[in-house]
The first five atom37 places (N, CA, C, CB, O) and aatype in JSON, in Angstrom:
{
  "aatype": [20, 20, 20, 20, 20, 20, 20, 20, 20, 20, 20, 20, 20, 20, 20, 20, 20, 20, 20, 20, 20, 20, 20, 20, 20, 20, 20, 20, 20, 20, 20, 20, 20, 20, 20, 20, 20, 20, 20, 20, 20, 20, 20, 20, 20, 20, 20, 20, 20, 20, 20, 20, 20, 20, 20, 20, 20, 20, 20, 20, 20, 20, 20, 20, 20, 20, 20, 20, 20, 20, 20, 20, 20, 20, 20, 20, 20, 20, 20, 20, 20],
  "atom_mask": [
    [1, 1, 1, 1, 1],
    [1, 1, 1, 1, 1],
    [1, 1, 1, 1, 1],
    [1, 1, 1, 1, 1],
    [1, 1, 1, 1, 1],
    [1, 1, 1, 1, 1],
    [1, 1, 1, 1, 1],
    [1, 1, 1, 1, 1],
    [1, 1, 1, 1, 1],
    [1, 1, 1, 1, 1],
    [1, 1, 1, 1, 1],
    [1, 1, 1, 1, 1],
    [1, 1, 1, 1, 1],
    [1, 1, 1, 1, 1],
    [1, 1, 1, 1, 1],
    [1, 1, 1, 1, 1],
    [1, 1, 1, 1, 1],
    [1, 1, 1, 1, 1],
    [1, 1, 1, 1, 1],
    [1, 1, 1, 1, 1],
    [1, 1, 1, 1, 1],
    [1, 1, 1, 1, 1],
    [1, 1, 1, 1, 1],
    [1, 1, 1, 1, 1],
    [1, 1, 1, 1, 1],
    [1, 1, 1, 1, 1],
    [1, 1, 1, 1, 1],
    [1, 1, 1, 1, 1],
    [1, 1, 1, 1, 1],
    [1, 1, 1, 1, 1],
    [1, 1, 1, 1, 1],
    [1, 1, 1, 1, 1],
    [1, 1, 1, 1, 1],
    [1, 1, 1, 1, 1],
    [1, 1, 1, 1, 1],
    [1, 1, 1, 1, 1],
    [1, 1, 1, 1, 1],
    [1, 1, 1, 1, 1],
    [1, 1, 1, 1, 1],
    [1, 1, 1, 1, 1],
    [1, 1, 1, 1, 1],
    [1, 1, 1, 1, 1],
    [1, 1, 1, 1, 1],
    [1, 1, 1, 1, 1],
    [1, 1, 1, 1, 1],
    [1, 1, 1, 1, 1],
    [1, 1, 1, 1, 1],
    [1, 1, 1, 1, 1],
    [1, 1, 1, 1, 1],
    [1, 1, 1, 1, 1],
    [1, 1, 1, 1, 1],
    [1, 1, 1, 1, 1],
    [1, 1, 1, 1, 1],
    [1, 1, 1, 1, 1],
    [1, 1, 1, 1, 1],
    [1, 1, 1, 1, 1],
    [1, 1, 1, 1, 1],
    [1, 1, 1, 1, 1],
    [1, 1, 1, 1, 1],
    [1, 1, 1, 1, 1],
    [1, 1, 1, 1, 1],
    [1, 1, 1, 1, 1],
    [1, 1, 1, 1, 1],
    [1, 1, 1, 1, 1],
    [1, 1, 1, 1, 1],
    [1, 1, 1, 1, 1],
    [1, 1, 1, 1, 1],
    [1, 1, 1, 1, 1],
    [1, 1, 1, 1, 1],
    [1, 1, 1, 1, 1],
    [1, 1, 1, 1, 1],
    [1, 1, 1, 1, 1],
    [1, 1, 1, 1, 1],
    [1, 1, 1, 1, 1],
    [1, 1, 1, 1, 1],
    [1, 1, 1, 1, 1],
    [1, 1, 1, 1, 1],
    [1, 1, 1, 1, 1],
    [1, 1, 1, 1, 1],
    [1, 1, 1, 1, 1],
    [1, 1, 1, 1, 1]
  ],
  "atom_positions": [
    [[-98.11, 35.63, -33.52], [-98.97, 34.87, -32.63], [-100.41, 34.85, -33.14], [-98.92, 35.44, -31.22], [-101.07, 33.81, -33.06]],
    [[-100.89, 35.95, -33.65], [-102.25, 36.02, -34.17], [-102.43, 35.02, -35.33], [-102.57, 37.45, -34.65], [-103.48, 34.39, -35.44]],
    [[-101.42, 34.89, -36.16], [-101.48, 33.95, -37.27], [-101.63, 32.52, -36.76], [-100.24, 34.07, -38.15], [-102.39, 31.74, -37.33]],
    [[-100.91, 32.18, -35.7], [-101.0, 30.83, -35.13], [-102.43, 30.54, -34.65], [-100.0, 30.67, -33.95], [-102.96, 29.46, -34.91]],
    [[-103.05, 31.49, -33.96], [-104.42, 31.3, -33.48], [-105.39, 31.14, -34.64], [-104.85, 32.46, -32.59], [-106.32, 30.33, -34.58]],
    [[-105.19, 31.92, -35.68], [-106.07, 31.82, -36.85], [-105.91, 30.47, -37.53], [-105.77, 32.96, -37.84], [-106.9, 29.88, -37.97]],
    [[-104.7, 29.97, -37.64], [-104.48, 28.65, -38.24], [-105.09, 27.54, -37.39], [-102.98, 28.4, -38.42], [-105.68, 26.6, -37.92]],
    [[-104.97, 27.65, -36.07], [-105.58, 26.66, -35.19], [-107.1, 26.66, -35.33], [-105.18, 26.93, -33.74], [-107.72, 25.6, -35.33]],
    [[-107.69, 27.84, -35.44], [-109.14, 27.94, -35.61], [-109.56, 27.34, -36.95], [-109.6, 29.4, -35.53], [-110.58, 26.65, -37.02]],
    [[-108.79, 27.59, -38.0], [-109.09, 27.01, -39.31], [-109.0, 25.5, -39.27], [-108.14, 27.57, -40.37], [-109.88, 24.82, -39.81]],
    [[-107.96, 24.96, -38.65], [-107.82, 23.51, -38.54], [-108.99, 22.91, -37.77], [-106.51, 23.15, -37.86], [-109.52, 21.86, -38.15]],
    [[-109.37, 23.56, -36.69], [-110.49, 23.05, -35.89], [-111.78, 23.03, -36.7], [-110.67, 23.91, -34.63], [-112.55, 22.07, -36.62]],
    [[-112.03, 24.08, -37.47], [-113.25, 24.12, -38.28], [-113.24, 23.05, -39.37], [-113.43, 25.5, -38.91], [-114.29, 22.52, -39.71]],
    [[-112.08, 22.74, -39.91], [-111.98, 21.71, -40.93], [-112.2, 20.31, -40.38], [-110.64, 21.78, -41.6], [-112.62, 19.41, -41.1]],
    [[-111.93, 20.13, -39.1], [-112.11, 18.83, -38.47], [-113.53, 18.64, -37.95], [-111.13, 18.65, -37.34], [-113.84, 17.6, -37.38]],
    [[-114.37, 19.62, -38.14], [-115.75, 19.48, -37.72], [-115.97, 19.69, -36.24], [-116.25, 18.14, -38.1], [-116.76, 18.98, -35.62]],
    [[-115.27, 20.66, -35.67], [-115.4, 20.93, -34.25], [-116.79, 21.37, -33.85], [-114.42, 21.97, -33.85], [-117.31, 20.91, -32.84]],
    [[-117.41, 22.24, -34.61], [-118.76, 22.72, -34.33], [-119.74, 22.03, -35.28], [-118.84, 24.26, -34.47], [-119.41, 21.76, -36.43]],
    [[-120.95, 21.77, -34.8], [-121.93, 21.1, -35.67], [-122.54, 22.06, -36.69], [-123.03, 20.49, -34.83], [-122.55, 23.28, -36.52]],
    [[-123.04, 21.48, -37.75], [-123.81, 22.2, -38.76], [-125.27, 21.88, -38.46], [-123.4, 21.78, -40.25], [-125.64, 20.7, -38.39]],
    [[-126.09, 22.9, -38.3], [-127.5, 22.69, -37.98], [-128.32, 22.99, -39.23], [-127.96, 23.6, -36.78], [-128.26, 24.09, -39.79]],
    [[-129.09, 22.0, -39.66], [-129.97, 22.15, -40.81], [-131.39, 22.39, -40.31], [-129.9, 20.9, -41.74], [-131.86, 21.68, -39.42]],
    [[-132.07, 23.37, -40.87], [-133.44, 23.68, -40.52], [-134.33, 23.08, -41.61], [-133.68, 25.24, -40.36], [-134.2, 23.41, -42.78]],
    [[-135.24, 22.2, -41.18], [-136.06, 21.45, -42.11], [-137.43, 22.12, -42.3], [-136.23, 20.01, -41.63], [-137.85, 22.9, -41.45]],
    [[-138.11, 21.82, -43.41], [-139.4, 22.46, -43.69], [-140.47, 22.21, -42.62], [-139.92, 21.97, -45.01], [-141.36, 23.05, -42.44]],
    [[-140.4, 21.09, -41.93], [-141.42, 20.78, -40.93], [-141.11, 21.38, -39.55], [-141.56, 19.28, -40.79], [-141.83, 21.11, -38.59]],
    [[-140.07, 22.19, -39.45], [-139.73, 22.87, -38.21], [-138.68, 22.18, -37.35], [-140.96, 23.04, -37.42], [-138.18, 22.78, -36.4]],
    [[-138.34, 20.97, -37.68], [-137.32, 20.27, -36.89], [-135.92, 20.68, -37.35], [-137.49, 18.73, -37.0], [-135.75, 21.3, -38.41]],
    [[-134.94, 20.34, -36.54], [-133.54, 20.61, -36.87], [-132.78, 19.3, -36.94], [-132.9, 21.57, -35.84], [-133.04, 18.39, -36.16]],
    [[-131.86, 19.22, -37.86], [-130.95, 18.08, -37.99], [-129.53, 18.6, -37.81], [-131.11, 17.36, -39.38], [-129.19, 19.68, -38.29]],
    [[-128.71, 17.84, -37.11], [-127.34, 18.24, -36.86], [-126.38, 17.33, -37.61], [-127.03, 18.22, -35.35], [-126.48, 16.11, -37.54]],
    [[-125.44, 17.95, -38.32], [-124.41, 17.21, -39.04], [-123.06, 17.54, -38.42], [-124.42, 17.54, -40.56], [-122.8, 18.68, -38.03]],
    [[-122.21, 16.55, -38.35], [-120.82, 16.75, -37.92], [-119.94, 16.48, -39.11], [-120.43, 15.82, -36.7], [-120.25, 15.63, -39.95]],
    [[-118.85, 17.18, -39.2], [-117.92, 16.97, -40.29], [-117.5, 18.27, -40.91], [-118.51, 16.07, -41.33], [-117.93, 19.35, -40.49]],
    [[-116.69, 18.17, -41.89], [-116.14, 19.33, -42.57], [-117.16, 19.92, -43.55], [-114.86, 18.95, -43.31], [-117.74, 19.21, -44.37]],
    [[-117.37, 21.21, -43.44], [-118.27, 21.9, -44.36], [-117.76, 21.74, -45.8], [-118.39, 23.4, -43.99], [-118.53, 21.52, -46.72]],
    [[-116.44, 21.86, -45.96], [-115.87, 21.74, -47.31], [-116.05, 20.34, -47.88], [-114.39, 22.1, -47.29], [-116.28, 20.18, -49.07]],
    [[-115.94, 19.32, -47.03], [-116.15, 17.94, -47.49], [-117.61, 17.73, -47.93], [-115.77, 16.94, -46.38], [-117.87, 17.12, -48.96]],
    [[-118.54, 18.25, -47.15], [-119.96, 18.12, -47.51], [-120.25, 18.88, -48.8], [-120.86, 18.64, -46.38], [-121.0, 18.4, -49.65]],
    [[-119.67, 20.07, -48.94], [-119.85, 20.83, -50.17], [-119.29, 20.07, -51.37], [-119.17, 22.2, -50.05], [-119.92, 20.03, -52.43]],
    [[-118.12, 19.49, -51.21], [-117.51, 18.73, -52.31], [-118.37, 17.55, -52.71], [-116.11, 18.25, -51.92], [-118.5, 17.25, -53.9]],
    [[-118.96, 16.87, -51.74], [-119.85, 15.74, -52.06], [-121.06, 16.22, -52.85], [-120.32, 15.02, -50.77], [-121.47, 15.58, -53.82]],
    [[-121.63, 17.35, -52.44], [-122.79, 17.91, -53.16], [-122.38, 18.31, -54.57], [-123.36, 19.13, -52.4], [-123.11, 18.04, -55.53]],
    [[-121.23, 18.94, -54.7], [-120.74, 19.37, -56.01], [-120.54, 18.18, -56.94], [-119.43, 20.14, -55.87], [-120.82, 18.26, -58.14]],
    [[-120.04, 17.08, -56.38], [-119.76, 15.89, -57.18], [-120.99, 15.03, -57.44], [-118.71, 15.06, -56.49], [-120.91, 14.04, -58.17]],
    [[-122.12, 15.4, -56.86], [-123.36, 14.66, -57.1], [-123.53, 13.43, -56.23], [-123.41, 14.25, -58.52], [-124.41, 12.61, -56.5]],
    [[-122.7, 13.27, -55.2], [-122.86, 12.15, -54.28], [-124.15, 12.33, -53.5], [-121.64, 12.03, -53.31], [-124.4, 13.4, -52.94]],
    [[-124.97, 11.31, -53.46], [-126.24, 11.4, -52.74], [-126.19, 10.56, -51.47], [-127.41, 10.94, -53.63], [-126.94, 9.59, -51.32]],
    [[-125.3, 10.95, -50.56], [-125.2, 10.29, -49.27], [-126.36, 10.78, -48.39], [-123.81, 10.58, -48.59], [-127.0, 11.77, -48.72]],
    [[-126.63, 10.1, -47.28], [-127.72, 10.55, -46.4], [-127.52, 12.0, -45.92], [-127.82, 9.63, -45.19], [-128.49, 12.75, -45.81]],
    [[-126.28, 12.39, -45.65], [-126.02, 13.76, -45.22], [-126.33, 14.76, -46.33], [-124.57, 13.91, -44.77], [-126.91, 15.82, -46.08]],
    [[-125.95, 14.42, -47.54], [-126.2, 15.31, -48.68], [-127.7, 15.39, -48.95], [-125.46, 14.81, -49.94], [-128.2, 16.46, -49.32]],
    [[-128.42, 14.3, -48.79], [-129.88, 14.32, -48.96], [-130.53, 15.25, -47.93], [-130.46, 12.9, -48.83], [-131.47, 15.97, -48.25]],
    [[-130.03, 15.22, -46.7], [-130.57, 16.13, -45.68], [-130.33, 17.58, -46.06], [-129.94, 15.83, -44.31], [-131.19, 18.43, -45.87]],
    [[-129.15, 17.86, -46.6], [-128.85, 19.22, -47.05], [-129.83, 19.63, -48.15], [-127.39, 19.33, -47.56], [-130.35, 20.75, -48.14]],
    [[-130.09, 18.74, -49.09], [-131.0, 19.05, -50.2], [-132.42, 19.31, -49.7], [-131.0, 17.9, -51.21], [-133.13, 20.14, -50.27]],
    [[-132.84, 18.61, -48.66], [-134.2, 18.76, -48.14], [-134.35, 19.96, -47.21], [-134.6, 17.5, -47.4], [-135.47, 20.4, -46.96]],
    [[-133.26, 20.48, -46.68], [-133.32, 21.56, -45.71], [-133.73, 22.88, -46.37], [-131.98, 21.73, -45.0], [-133.65, 23.03, -47.59]],
    [[-134.18, 23.83, -45.53], [-134.56, 25.14, -46.05], [-133.56, 26.23, -45.66], [-135.95, 25.52, -45.55], [-133.52, 27.29, -46.29]],
    [[-132.76, 25.98, -44.63], [-131.69, 26.89, -44.23], [-130.74, 26.15, -43.31], [-132.26, 28.17, -43.53], [-130.98, 25.0, -42.94]],
    [[-129.65, 26.82, -42.94], [-128.66, 26.16, -42.08], [-127.92, 27.19, -41.25], [-127.67, 25.33, -42.93], [-127.9, 28.38, -41.56]],
    [[-127.31, 26.69, -40.19], [-126.42, 27.48, -39.35], [-125.09, 26.76, -39.34], [-126.98, 27.68, -37.89], [-125.01, 25.61, -38.9]],
    [[-124.05, 27.42, -39.82], [-122.73, 26.81, -39.96], [-121.75, 27.4, -38.98], [-122.22, 26.96, -41.38], [-121.92, 28.53, -38.52]],
    [[-120.69, 26.64, -38.67], [-119.62, 27.2, -37.83], [-119.04, 28.45, -38.49], [-118.51, 26.15, -37.6], [-118.76, 28.45, -39.69]],
    [[-118.87, 29.48, -37.73], [-118.28, 30.7, -38.26], [-119.24, 31.57, -39.05], [-117.13, 30.36, -39.12], [-118.84, 32.61, -39.57]],
    [[-120.5, 31.17, -39.14], [-121.5, 31.97, -39.85], [-121.41, 31.9, -41.36], [-121.38, 33.37, -39.43], [-121.92, 32.79, -42.05]],
    [[-120.76, 30.87, -41.9], [-120.61, 30.74, -43.35], [-121.89, 30.35, -44.05], [-119.56, 29.73, -43.65], [-122.93, 30.16, -43.43]],
    [[-121.8, 30.25, -45.37], [-122.96, 29.91, -46.19], [-122.65, 28.82, -47.22], [-123.47, 31.14, -46.9], [-123.33, 28.73, -48.24]],
    [[-121.63, 28.0, -46.97], [-121.27, 26.94, -47.91], [-122.38, 25.9, -48.04], [-119.96, 26.27, -47.47], [-122.6, 25.38, -49.13]],
    [[-123.07, 25.59, -46.96], [-124.14, 24.6, -47.02], [-125.31, 25.17, -47.82], [-124.6, 24.2, -45.6], [-125.98, 24.43, -48.54]],
    [[-125.56, 26.48, -47.71], [-126.6, 27.11, -48.54], [-126.23, 27.0, -50.01], [-126.79, 28.59, -48.14], [-127.09, 26.74, -50.85]],
    [[-124.97, 27.19, -50.33], [-124.51, 27.05, -51.7], [-124.65, 25.6, -52.17], [-123.05, 27.52, -51.83], [-125.06, 25.35, -53.31]],
    [[-124.31, 24.65, -51.3], [-124.48, 23.23, -51.65], [-125.94, 22.91, -51.93], [-123.94, 22.32, -50.51], [-126.25, 22.19, -52.87]],
    [[-126.85, 23.46, -51.11], [-128.29, 23.23, -51.32], [-128.73, 23.78, -52.68], [-129.12, 23.9, -50.19], [-129.53, 23.15, -53.38]],
    [[-128.2, 24.94, -53.04], [-128.54, 25.52, -54.35], [-128.04, 24.62, -55.49], [-127.93, 26.94, -54.48], [-128.73, 24.44, -56.49]],
    [[-126.85, 24.07, -55.33], [-126.32, 23.16, -56.36], [-127.19, 21.9, -56.47], [-124.86, 22.76, -56.03], [-127.48, 21.44, -57.57]],
    [[-127.6, 21.37, -55.33], [-128.37, 20.12, -55.31], [-129.77, 20.3, -55.87], [-128.45, 19.57, -53.89], [-130.31, 19.39, -56.5]],
    [[-130.37, 21.47, -55.63], [-131.76, 21.69, -56.02], [-131.91, 22.53, -57.28], [-132.51, 22.33, -54.9], [-133.03, 22.85, -57.68]],
    [[-130.8, 22.9, -57.89], [-130.85, 23.72, -59.09], [-131.09, 22.88, -60.34], [-129.56, 24.5, -59.23], [-131.17, 21.66, -60.26]],
    [[-131.2, 23.54, -61.49], [-131.36, 22.8, -62.74], [-130.13, 21.94, -63.03], [-131.61, 23.77, -63.9], [-129.01, 22.31, -62.69]],
    [[-130.35, 20.83, -63.64], [-129.26, 19.89, -63.88], [-128.45, 20.24, -65.1], [-129.78, 18.51, -64.03], [-127.5, 19.54, -65.43]]
  ]
}
């Protein structure tokens, strides 16, 4: 039964159940909906969608489950080419 609950939670997080909150340099917050893994993949692939641009401009983030994938995506986007 515990495995079933864990799988349901994983599926929910992949569908973007909880928002991703980006903290911007000017003090405002931006909210993104969607899969953290999908946003990370777009950043990894160099896609410069509006959501990916917001990630690149942000200074920190709060993700569902307390993860740090968006922080890693920001590092990829703002790192040396």
